[in-house]
The first five atom37 places (N, CA, C, CB, O) and aatype in JSON, in Angstrom:
{
  "aatype": [12, 1, 14, 1, 15, 7, 13, 15, 0, 5, 16, 10, 15, 19, 10, 0, 19, 10, 4, 6, 5, 14, 15, 6, 17, 1, 8, 7, 18, 6, 10, 0, 11, 1, 16, 15, 10, 11, 15, 7, 16, 10, 18, 14, 9, 10, 19, 1, 10, 0, 3, 1, 7, 10, 12, 6, 0, 1, 17, 6, 6, 6, 5, 14, 0, 7, 1, 14, 1, 1, 8, 10, 18, 1, 10, 16, 14, 3, 7, 10, 0, 1, 0, 15, 0, 0, 19, 16, 0, 6, 0, 0, 0, 0, 11, 14, 0, 19, 10, 15, 14, 19, 1, 19, 14, 14, 1, 1, 1, 19, 14, 0, 1, 0, 5, 14],
  "atom_mask": [
    [1, 1, 1, 1, 1],
    [1, 1, 1, 1, 1],
    [1, 1, 1, 1, 1],
    [1, 1, 1, 1, 1],
    [1, 1, 1, 1, 1],
    [1, 1, 1, 0, 1],
    [1, 1, 1, 1, 1],
    [1, 1, 1, 1, 1],
    [1, 1, 1, 1, 1],
    [1, 1, 1, 1, 1],
    [1, 1, 1, 1, 1],
    [1, 1, 1, 1, 1],
    [1, 1, 1, 1, 1],
    [1, 1, 1, 1, 1],
    [1, 1, 1, 1, 1],
    [1, 1, 1, 1, 1],
    [1, 1, 1, 1, 1],
    [1, 1, 1, 1, 1],
    [1, 1, 1, 1, 1],
    [1, 1, 1, 1, 1],
    [1, 1, 1, 1, 1],
    [1, 1, 1, 1, 1],
    [1, 1, 1, 1, 1],
    [1, 1, 1, 1, 1],
    [1, 1, 1, 1, 1],
    [1, 1, 1, 1, 1],
    [1, 1, 1, 1, 1],
    [1, 1, 1, 0, 1],
    [1, 1, 1, 1, 1],
    [1, 1, 1, 1, 1],
    [1, 1, 1, 1, 1],
    [1, 1, 1, 1, 1],
    [1, 1, 1, 1, 1],
    [1, 1, 1, 1, 1],
    [1, 1, 1, 1, 1],
    [1, 1, 1, 1, 1],
    [1, 1, 1, 1, 1],
    [1, 1, 1, 1, 1],
    [1, 1, 1, 1, 1],
    [1, 1, 1, 0, 1],
    [1, 1, 1, 1, 1],
    [1, 1, 1, 1, 1],
    [1, 1, 1, 1, 1],
    [1, 1, 1, 1, 1],
    [1, 1, 1, 1, 1],
    [1, 1, 1, 1, 1],
    [1, 1, 1, 1, 1],
    [1, 1, 1, 1, 1],
    [1, 1, 1, 1, 1],
    [1, 1, 1, 1, 1],
    [1, 1, 1, 1, 1],
    [1, 1, 1, 1, 1],
    [1, 1, 1, 0, 1],
    [1, 1, 1, 1, 1],
    [1, 1, 1, 1, 1],
    [1, 1, 1, 1, 1],
    [1, 1, 1, 1, 1],
    [1, 1, 1, 1, 1],
    [1, 1, 1, 1, 1],
    [1, 1, 1, 1, 1],
    [1, 1, 1, 1, 1],
    [1, 1, 1, 1, 1],
    [1, 1, 1, 1, 1],
    [1, 1, 1, 1, 1],
    [1, 1, 1, 1, 1],
    [1, 1, 1, 0, 1],
    [1, 1, 1, 1, 1],
    [1, 1, 1, 1, 1],
    [1, 1, 1, 1, 1],
    [1, 1, 1, 1, 1],
    [1, 1, 1, 1, 1],
    [1, 1, 1, 1, 1],
    [1, 1, 1, 1, 1],
    [1, 1, 1, 1, 1],
    [1, 1, 1, 1, 1],
    [1, 1, 1, 1, 1],
    [1, 1, 1, 1, 1],
    [1, 1, 1, 1, 1],
    [1, 1, 1, 0, 1],
    [1, 1, 1, 1, 1],
    [1, 1, 1, 1, 1],
    [1, 1, 1, 1, 1],
    [1, 1, 1, 1, 1],
    [1, 1, 1, 1, 1],
    [1, 1, 1, 1, 1],
    [1, 1, 1, 1, 1],
    [1, 1, 1, 1, 1],
    [1, 1, 1, 1, 1],
    [1, 1, 1, 1, 1],
    [1, 1, 1, 1, 1],
    [1, 1, 1, 1, 1],
    [1, 1, 1, 1, 1],
    [1, 1, 1, 1, 1],
    [1, 1, 1, 1, 1],
    [1, 1, 1, 1, 1],
    [1, 1, 1, 1, 1],
    [1, 1, 1, 1, 1],
    [1, 1, 1, 1, 1],
    [1, 1, 1, 1, 1],
    [1, 1, 1, 1, 1],
    [1, 1, 1, 1, 1],
    [1, 1, 1, 1, 1],
    [1, 1, 1, 1, 1],
    [1, 1, 1, 1, 1],
    [1, 1, 1, 1, 1],
    [1, 1, 1, 1, 1],
    [1, 1, 1, 1, 1],
    [1, 1, 1, 1, 1],
    [1, 1, 1, 1, 1],
    [1, 1, 1, 1, 1],
    [1, 1, 1, 1, 1],
    [1, 1, 1, 1, 1],
    [1, 1, 1, 1, 1],
    [1, 1, 1, 1, 1],
    [1, 1, 1, 1, 1],
    [1, 1, 1, 1, 1]
  ],
  "atom_positions": [
    [[9.68, -15.88, 1.12], [9.98, -14.47, 1.35], [9.28, -13.64, 0.27], [11.52, -14.22, 1.34], [9.29, -14.0, -0.91]],
    [[8.69, -12.54, 0.69], [7.97, -11.69, -0.25], [8.94, -10.73, -0.93], [6.86, -10.91, 0.46], [9.91, -10.29, -0.32]],
    [[8.67, -10.41, -2.21], [9.52, -9.43, -2.88], [9.31, -8.06, -2.28], [9.24, -9.4, -4.39], [8.19, -7.71, -1.9]],
    [[10.37, -7.28, -2.19], [10.29, -5.94, -1.6], [10.12, -4.9, -2.68], [11.53, -5.64, -0.75], [10.8, -4.95, -3.71]],
    [[9.23, -3.96, -2.44], [8.99, -2.89, -3.41], [9.91, -1.71, -3.15], [7.53, -2.45, -3.36], [10.02, -0.82, -4.0]],
    [[10.56, -1.68, -2.0], [11.38, -0.53, -1.64], [10.58, 0.52, -0.88], [0.0, 0.0, 0.0], [11.13, 1.56, -0.52]],
    [[9.3, 0.26, -0.63], [8.45, 1.19, 0.09], [8.0, 0.56, 1.39], [7.23, 1.6, -0.77], [7.75, -0.64, 1.46]],
    [[7.9, 1.37, 2.44], [7.39, 0.88, 3.72], [5.89, 0.65, 3.62], [7.72, 1.88, 4.86], [5.25, 1.09, 2.66]],
    [[5.33, -0.03, 4.6], [3.89, -0.27, 4.63], [3.12, 1.05, 4.68], [3.52, -1.16, 5.83], [2.07, 1.19, 4.06]],
    [[3.64, 2.02, 5.44], [2.98, 3.32, 5.54], [3.01, 4.05, 4.2], [3.66, 4.19, 6.62], [2.01, 4.65, 3.79]],
    [[4.15, 3.99, 3.51], [4.25, 4.63, 2.2], [3.32, 3.96, 1.21], [5.71, 4.6, 1.69], [2.69, 4.63, 0.39]],
    [[3.24, 2.63, 1.26], [2.33, 1.91, 0.37], [0.88, 2.32, 0.61], [2.48, 0.39, 0.57], [0.1, 2.4, -0.35]],
    [[0.51, 2.59, 1.85], [-0.87, 3.03, 2.11], [-1.13, 4.4, 1.49], [-1.15, 3.07, 3.63], [-2.22, 4.64, 0.97]],
    [[-0.15, 5.29, 1.55], [-0.29, 6.61, 0.92], [-0.38, 6.44, -0.6], [0.91, 7.55, 1.3], [-1.23, 7.05, -1.25]],
    [[0.5, 5.63, -1.16], [0.51, 5.41, -2.61], [-0.8, 4.79, -3.09], [1.68, 4.51, -3.01], [-1.31, 5.14, -4.16]],
    [[-1.35, 3.88, -2.31], [-2.62, 3.24, -2.69], [-3.74, 4.27, -2.79], [-3.0, 2.15, -1.68], [-4.54, 4.23, -3.72]],
    [[-3.8, 5.2, -1.84], [-4.82, 6.26, -1.88], [-4.59, 7.16, -3.08], [-4.82, 7.09, -0.57], [-5.54, 7.52, -3.78]],
    [[-3.34, 7.53, -3.33], [-3.05, 8.42, -4.45], [-3.32, 7.76, -5.8], [-1.59, 8.88, -4.39], [-3.65, 8.44, -6.77]],
    [[-3.19, 6.44, -5.87], [-3.43, 5.71, -7.13], [-4.92, 5.63, -7.47], [-2.86, 4.31, -7.04], [-5.27, 5.41, -8.63]],
    [[-5.79, 5.81, -6.49], [-7.22, 5.7, -6.74], [-7.7, 6.72, -7.76], [-7.99, 5.87, -5.44], [-8.49, 6.39, -8.65]],
    [[-7.23, 7.94, -7.66], [-7.57, 9.01, -8.59], [-6.29, 9.8, -8.85], [-8.72, 9.95, -8.03], [-6.09, 10.87, -8.29]],
    [[-5.42, 9.26, -9.71], [-4.08, 9.83, -9.85], [-4.02, 11.25, -10.4], [-3.28, 8.96, -10.71], [-3.04, 11.96, -10.16]],
    [[-5.03, 11.68, -11.13], [-4.96, 13.04, -11.69], [-5.48, 14.09, -10.71], [-5.76, 13.11, -12.98], [-5.31, 15.29, -10.95]],
    [[-6.1, 13.66, -9.62], [-6.65, 14.59, -8.63], [-5.57, 15.05, -7.65], [-7.81, 13.94, -7.87], [-4.73, 14.27, -7.22]],
    [[-5.61, 16.33, -7.32], [-4.72, 16.87, -6.28], [-5.33, 16.54, -4.93], [-4.52, 18.43, -6.44], [-6.54, 16.71, -4.73]],
    [[-4.51, 16.06, -3.99], [-4.97, 15.7, -2.65], [-4.23, 16.54, -1.62], [-4.76, 14.19, -2.38], [-3.05, 16.84, -1.79]],
    [[-4.91, 16.91, -0.56], [-4.23, 17.64, 0.52], [-3.89, 16.67, 1.64], [-5.12, 18.81, 1.06], [-4.49, 15.61, 1.76]],
    [[-2.92, 17.06, 2.45], [-2.39, 16.18, 3.49], [-3.43, 15.72, 4.49], [0.0, 0.0, 0.0], [-3.39, 14.57, 4.93]],
    [[-4.36, 16.6, 4.87], [-5.38, 16.21, 5.85], [-6.23, 15.07, 5.31], [-6.26, 17.42, 6.21], [-6.56, 14.14, 6.05]],
    [[-6.59, 15.14, 4.05], [-7.38, 14.06, 3.43], [-6.58, 12.75, 3.44], [-7.78, 14.44, 1.99], [-7.12, 11.69, 3.76]],
    [[-5.31, 12.85, 3.07], [-4.46, 11.65, 3.07], [-4.31, 11.08, 4.48], [-3.08, 11.98, 2.48], [-4.32, 9.86, 4.66]],
    [[-4.19, 11.94, 5.46], [-4.07, 11.49, 6.85], [-5.33, 10.76, 7.3], [-3.79, 12.68, 7.78], [-5.25, 9.73, 7.96]],
    [[-6.49, 11.3, 6.93], [-7.75, 10.65, 7.31], [-7.89, 9.3, 6.61], [-8.95, 11.55, 6.96], [-8.3, 8.32, 7.23]],
    [[-7.55, 9.23, 5.33], [-7.72, 7.99, 4.56], [-6.75, 6.9, 4.97], [-7.57, 8.28, 3.08], [-7.07, 5.72, 4.88]],
    [[-5.55, 7.29, 5.4], [-4.53, 6.29, 5.74], [-4.4, 6.05, 7.24], [-3.18, 6.73, 5.19], [-3.74, 5.09, 7.66]],
    [[-5.01, 6.89, 8.03], [-4.9, 6.84, 9.5], [-3.46, 7.07, 9.98], [-5.4, 5.49, 10.03], [-3.08, 6.6, 11.05]],
    [[-2.68, 7.78, 9.2], [-1.31, 8.11, 9.59], [-1.29, 9.45, 10.29], [-0.37, 8.12, 8.35], [-2.04, 10.36, 9.93]],
    [[-0.45, 9.57, 11.28], [-0.25, 10.83, 11.98], [0.59, 11.75, 11.1], [0.43, 10.61, 13.37], [1.32, 11.29, 10.22]],
    [[0.49, 13.04, 11.33], [1.21, 14.01, 10.5], [2.72, 13.81, 10.56], [0.86, 15.43, 10.93], [3.42, 14.03, 9.57]],
    [[3.24, 13.38, 11.71], [4.68, 13.15, 11.85], [5.18, 11.99, 11.01], [0.0, 0.0, 0.0], [6.38, 11.87, 10.77]],
    [[4.28, 11.13, 10.57], [4.63, 10.02, 9.67], [4.32, 10.4, 8.23], [3.87, 8.74, 10.06], [5.12, 10.16, 7.33]],
    [[3.15, 11.0, 8.02], [2.68, 11.3, 6.66], [3.54, 12.33, 5.93], [1.26, 11.8, 6.71], [3.97, 12.08, 4.8]],
    [[3.8, 13.46, 6.55], [4.48, 14.53, 5.82], [5.91, 14.18, 5.44], [4.47, 15.78, 6.64], [6.34, 14.55, 4.34]],
    [[6.68, 13.49, 6.27], [8.0, 13.04, 5.79], [7.9, 12.09, 4.59], [8.75, 12.35, 6.92], [8.76, 12.12, 3.71]],
    [[6.87, 11.25, 4.56], [6.66, 10.37, 3.4], [6.41, 11.21, 2.16], [5.47, 9.4, 3.65], [7.0, 10.95, 1.11]],
    [[5.55, 12.21, 2.27], [5.24, 13.06, 1.12], [6.48, 13.81, 0.63], [4.13, 14.06, 1.47], [6.7, 13.95, -0.57]],
    [[7.29, 14.29, 1.56], [8.52, 15.0, 1.18], [9.49, 14.06, 0.47], [9.2, 15.61, 2.43], [10.08, 14.43, -0.54]],
    [[9.66, 12.83, 1.0], [10.56, 11.85, 0.36], [10.08, 11.49, -1.05], [10.67, 10.58, 1.21], [10.89, 11.39, -1.97]],
    [[8.77, 11.31, -1.21], [8.24, 10.97, -2.53], [8.47, 12.12, -3.51], [6.74, 10.64, -2.44], [8.8, 11.9, -4.68]],
    [[8.3, 13.35, -3.04], [8.55, 14.51, -3.9], [10.03, 14.63, -4.24], [8.05, 15.81, -3.21], [10.39, 14.93, -5.38]],
    [[10.91, 14.38, -3.25], [12.36, 14.45, -3.49], [12.81, 13.41, -4.51], [13.12, 14.25, -2.19], [13.75, 13.65, -5.26]],
    [[12.14, 12.27, -4.54], [12.47, 11.21, -5.51], [11.84, 11.42, -6.88], [12.04, 9.87, -4.96], [12.06, 10.64, -7.8]],
    [[11.05, 12.49, -7.01], [10.41, 12.78, -8.29], [9.18, 11.94, -8.56], [0.0, 0.0, 0.0], [8.72, 11.86, -9.7]],
    [[8.64, 11.3, -7.52], [7.47, 10.45, -7.7], [6.16, 11.21, -7.44], [7.56, 9.25, -6.77], [5.08, 10.71, -7.75]],
    [[6.28, 12.4, -6.88], [5.12, 13.19, -6.53], [5.4, 14.64, -6.82], [4.72, 12.98, -5.06], [6.54, 15.11, -6.69]],
    [[4.36, 15.36, -7.21], [4.49, 16.81, -7.35], [3.63, 17.47, -6.29], [4.08, 17.28, -8.79], [2.6, 16.92, -5.88]],
    [[4.04, 18.63, -5.87], [3.33, 19.35, -4.82], [3.18, 20.8, -5.22], [4.08, 19.24, -3.47], [4.03, 21.37, -5.91]],
    [[2.08, 21.4, -4.78], [1.84, 22.82, -5.03], [0.89, 23.35, -3.96], [1.25, 23.07, -6.45], [0.24, 22.58, -3.26]],
    [[0.84, 24.66, -3.85], [-0.09, 25.29, -2.93], [-1.42, 25.53, -3.63], [0.5, 26.62, -2.39], [-1.47, 25.7, -4.85]],
    [[-2.5, 25.55, -2.86], [-3.8, 25.93, -3.42], [-3.66, 27.31, -4.04], [-4.92, 25.92, -2.32], [-2.92, 28.16, -3.54]],
    [[-4.36, 27.52, -5.14], [-4.22, 28.79, -5.85], [-4.92, 29.94, -5.14], [-4.78, 28.66, -7.24], [-4.39, 31.05, -5.1]],
    [[-6.08, 29.69, -4.57], [-6.82, 30.77, -3.92], [-6.77, 30.63, -2.41], [-8.27, 30.79, -4.39], [-6.7, 29.52, -1.88]],
    [[-6.81, 31.76, -1.74], [-6.85, 31.77, -0.27], [-8.29, 31.57, 0.17], [-6.26, 33.12, 0.31], [-9.11, 32.47, 0.0]],
    [[-8.62, 30.4, 0.74], [-9.99, 30.19, 1.21], [-10.28, 31.02, 2.46], [-10.23, 28.69, 1.51], [-9.37, 31.34, 3.23]],
    [[-11.53, 31.36, 2.64], [-11.92, 32.15, 3.82], [-11.83, 31.29, 5.07], [-13.36, 32.72, 3.66], [-12.33, 30.17, 5.1]],
    [[-11.19, 31.83, 6.09], [-11.18, 31.17, 7.38], [-10.12, 30.1, 7.59], [0.0, 0.0, 0.0], [-10.08, 29.5, 8.66]],
    [[-9.27, 29.84, 6.62], [-8.21, 28.86, 6.82], [-7.05, 29.17, 5.87], [-8.73, 27.41, 6.59], [-7.23, 29.83, 4.85]],
    [[-5.87, 28.69, 6.22], [-4.73, 28.91, 5.33], [-4.82, 28.03, 4.08], [-3.42, 28.63, 6.07], [-5.55, 27.05, 4.04]],
    [[-4.06, 28.41, 3.07], [-4.02, 27.6, 1.86], [-3.42, 26.23, 2.18], [-3.21, 28.3, 0.74], [-2.57, 26.11, 3.06]],
    [[-3.86, 25.22, 1.47], [-3.36, 23.87, 1.67], [-2.28, 23.54, 0.65], [-4.51, 22.85, 1.57], [-2.26, 24.06, -0.46]],
    [[-1.39, 22.68, 1.06], [-0.4, 22.12, 0.16], [-1.06, 20.91, -0.49], [0.95, 21.73, 0.91], [-1.63, 20.08, 0.21]],
    [[-0.98, 20.81, -1.81], [-1.65, 19.73, -2.55], [-0.62, 18.79, -3.17], [-2.56, 20.32, -3.65], [0.49, 19.21, -3.51]],
    [[-0.99, 17.54, -3.31], [-0.07, 16.51, -3.8], [-0.75, 15.62, -4.83], [0.45, 15.66, -2.63], [-1.95, 15.37, -4.75]],
    [[0.04, 15.15, -5.79], [-0.39, 14.1, -6.71], [0.84, 13.42, -7.3], [-1.31, 14.67, -7.83], [1.94, 13.98, -7.29]],
    [[0.63, 12.22, -7.81], [1.74, 11.44, -8.36], [2.14, 11.96, -9.73], [1.37, 9.96, -8.46], [1.3, 12.41, -10.51]],
    [[3.42, 11.9, -10.02], [3.91, 12.18, -11.37], [3.63, 10.94, -12.2], [5.46, 12.55, -11.37], [3.29, 9.9, -11.64]],
    [[3.78, 11.01, -13.54], [3.59, 9.8, -14.35], [4.52, 8.65, -13.93], [3.82, 10.12, -15.83], [4.11, 7.5, -13.86]],
    [[5.79, 8.98, -13.64], [6.71, 7.96, -13.16], [6.29, 7.45, -11.79], [8.15, 8.51, -13.09], [6.37, 6.25, -11.51]],
    [[5.84, 8.34, -10.95], [5.36, 7.96, -9.62], [4.15, 7.05, -9.7], [0.0, 0.0, 0.0], [4.03, 6.11, -8.92]],
    [[3.25, 7.33, -10.62], [2.06, 6.5, -10.79], [2.46, 5.09, -11.24], [1.1, 7.13, -11.81], [1.92, 4.1, -10.74]],
    [[3.4, 5.01, -12.18], [3.84, 3.7, -12.66], [4.48, 2.89, -11.53], [4.84, 3.85, -13.82], [4.16, 1.71, -11.36]],
    [[5.37, 3.52, -10.77], [6.04, 2.81, -9.66], [5.07, 2.49, -8.54], [7.19, 3.64, -9.12], [5.13, 1.41, -7.95]],
    [[4.18, 3.41, -8.23], [3.2, 3.19, -7.16], [2.25, 2.06, -7.53], [2.41, 4.48, -6.86], [1.98, 1.18, -6.71]],
    [[1.75, 2.07, -8.75], [0.82, 1.02, -9.18], [1.49, -0.34, -9.11], [0.33, 1.28, -10.61], [0.89, -1.31, -8.63]],
    [[2.73, -0.42, -9.58], [3.44, -1.7, -9.54], [3.67, -2.16, -8.1], [4.79, -1.58, -10.26], [3.5, -3.34, -7.79]],
    [[4.04, -1.24, -7.23], [4.32, -1.6, -5.83], [3.05, -2.01, -5.1], [4.98, -0.43, -5.1], [3.05, -2.99, -4.35]],
    [[1.96, -1.28, -5.31], [0.7, -1.6, -4.64], [0.15, -2.93, -5.14], [-0.34, -0.47, -4.85], [-0.35, -3.74, -4.35]],
    [[0.25, -3.18, -6.45], [-0.21, -4.44, -7.02], [0.62, -5.6, -6.5], [-0.15, -4.4, -8.55], [0.08, -6.65, -6.15]],
    [[1.94, -5.43, -6.44], [2.82, -6.49, -5.94], [2.54, -6.78, -4.48], [4.3, -6.1, -6.13], [2.54, -7.94, -4.06]],
    [[2.3, -5.75, -3.7], [2.02, -5.94, -2.28], [0.69, -6.66, -2.09], [1.99, -4.59, -1.55], [0.57, -7.54, -1.23]],
    [[-0.32, -6.3, -2.9], [-1.62, -6.96, -2.79], [-1.5, -8.44, -3.17], [-2.66, -6.27, -3.69], [-2.11, -9.29, -2.53]],
    [[-0.72, -8.73, -4.21], [-0.53, -10.13, -4.63], [0.22, -10.92, -3.57], [0.22, -10.2, -5.96], [-0.1, -12.08, -3.32]],
    [[1.2, -10.3, -2.94], [1.99, -10.98, -1.91], [1.17, -11.21, -0.64], [3.25, -10.17, -1.57], [1.43, -12.15, 0.11]],
    [[0.19, -10.36, -0.41], [-0.62, -10.48, 0.8], [-1.68, -11.58, 0.69], [-1.28, -9.17, 1.11], [-2.19, -12.04, 1.7]],
    [[-2.01, -11.99, -0.54], [-3.01, -13.04, -0.72], [-2.42, -14.37, -0.3], [-3.51, -13.1, -2.18], [-1.27, -14.67, -0.61]],
    [[-3.21, -15.18, 0.4], [-2.68, -16.49, 0.77], [-2.54, -17.38, -0.46], [-3.6, -17.17, 1.81], [-3.34, -17.3, -1.39]],
    [[-1.53, -18.2, -0.44], [-1.3, -19.1, -1.56], [-2.41, -20.14, -1.6], [0.09, -19.78, -1.45], [-2.88, -20.61, -0.56]],
    [[-2.82, -20.48, -2.8], [-3.83, -21.51, -2.96], [-3.11, -22.85, -2.96], [-4.66, -21.31, -4.27], [-2.24, -23.11, -3.8]],
    [[-3.48, -23.68, -2.02], [-2.84, -24.98, -1.91], [-3.69, -26.03, -2.6], [-2.61, -25.35, -0.43], [-4.92, -26.03, -2.49]],
    [[-3.03, -26.92, -3.3], [-3.76, -28.02, -3.91], [-4.02, -29.07, -2.85], [-2.99, -28.63, -5.12], [-3.23, -29.23, -1.92]],
    [[-5.13, -29.79, -2.97], [-5.42, -30.8, -1.95], [-4.37, -31.91, -1.97], [-6.82, -31.39, -2.17], [-3.88, -32.31, -3.03]],
    [[-4.04, -32.37, -0.81], [-3.05, -33.44, -0.67], [-3.8, -34.73, -0.36], [-2.0, -33.11, 0.45], [-4.63, -34.77, 0.55]],
    [[-3.5, -35.75, -1.11], [-4.15, -37.04, -0.85], [-3.35, -37.79, 0.2], [-4.27, -37.88, -2.16], [-2.15, -38.01, 0.07]],
    [[-4.03, -38.15, 1.22], [-3.4, -38.94, 2.28], [-3.9, -40.37, 2.13], [-3.73, -38.36, 3.72], [-5.11, -40.61, 2.17]],
    [[-2.99, -41.32, 1.94], [-3.45, -42.69, 1.77], [-4.11, -43.19, 3.06], [-2.27, -43.61, 1.38], [-3.71, -42.82, 4.16]],
    [[-5.1, -44.04, 2.9], [-5.77, -44.56, 4.1], [-4.8, -45.4, 4.93], [-7.0, -45.4, 3.73], [-3.89, -46.03, 4.39]],
    [[-5.02, -45.4, 6.22], [-4.15, -46.18, 7.1], [-4.52, -47.65, 6.99], [-4.27, -45.7, 8.56], [-5.69, -48.03, 6.94]],
    [[-3.48, -48.45, 6.95], [-3.7, -49.9, 6.91], [-4.0, -50.37, 8.31], [-2.47, -50.66, 6.32], [-3.36, -49.97, 9.28]],
    [[-4.98, -51.21, 8.39], [-5.32, -51.79, 9.69], [-4.53, -53.07, 9.86], [-6.85, -52.06, 9.81], [-4.51, -53.94, 8.98]],
    [[-3.9, -53.17, 10.96], [-3.14, -54.4, 11.29], [-4.03, -55.23, 12.17], [-1.76, -54.09, 12.0], [-4.52, -54.77, 13.21]],
    [[-4.25, -56.5, 11.73], [-5.12, -57.35, 12.57], [-4.48, -57.59, 13.94], [-5.4, -58.72, 11.86], [-3.26, -57.7, 14.08]],
    [[-5.33, -57.65, 14.91], [-4.85, -57.91, 16.28], [-4.35, -59.33, 16.38], [-5.98, -57.66, 17.33], [-4.93, -60.24, 15.79]],
    [[-3.28, -59.53, 17.12], [-2.73, -60.86, 17.32], [-3.57, -61.62, 18.32], [-1.27, -60.78, 17.8], [-4.09, -61.09, 19.3]],
    [[-3.68, -62.85, 18.02], [-4.41, -63.72, 18.97], [-3.49, -64.02, 20.13], [-4.91, -65.06, 18.28], [-2.3, -64.24, 19.92]],
    [[-3.99, -64.05, 21.32], [-3.22, -64.34, 22.52], [-3.13, -65.86, 22.72], [-3.85, -63.65, 23.76], [-4.16, -66.52, 22.64]],
    [[-1.93, -66.47, 22.98], [-1.84, -67.93, 23.21], [-2.31, -68.35, 24.57], [-0.42, -68.41, 23.02], [-2.29, -69.54, 24.89]]
  ]
}
């Protein structure tokens, strides 16, 4: 049985992307593209992580031309520590175990009986 990190596979995929450049602010669309998660899955994950204090969120400072401001996300220091540990543990658990070779003794041949 694998140890549980307390995070779902979808949350681990979000955390893995955020751990790549932890000091960078990321917007939801970028995270959705990188994780292949739909918005109905991604945004509740981001809200839960923020509610747990593992992520901070803010709005873009300037209003870009032609689109609304984006909500930006990044891990807190505690979030980075927990995310790194969870992603590392998941990667280690996903690797197949290295098996040592098993020696199988050769089969003994039984001589055929002579027929009377």
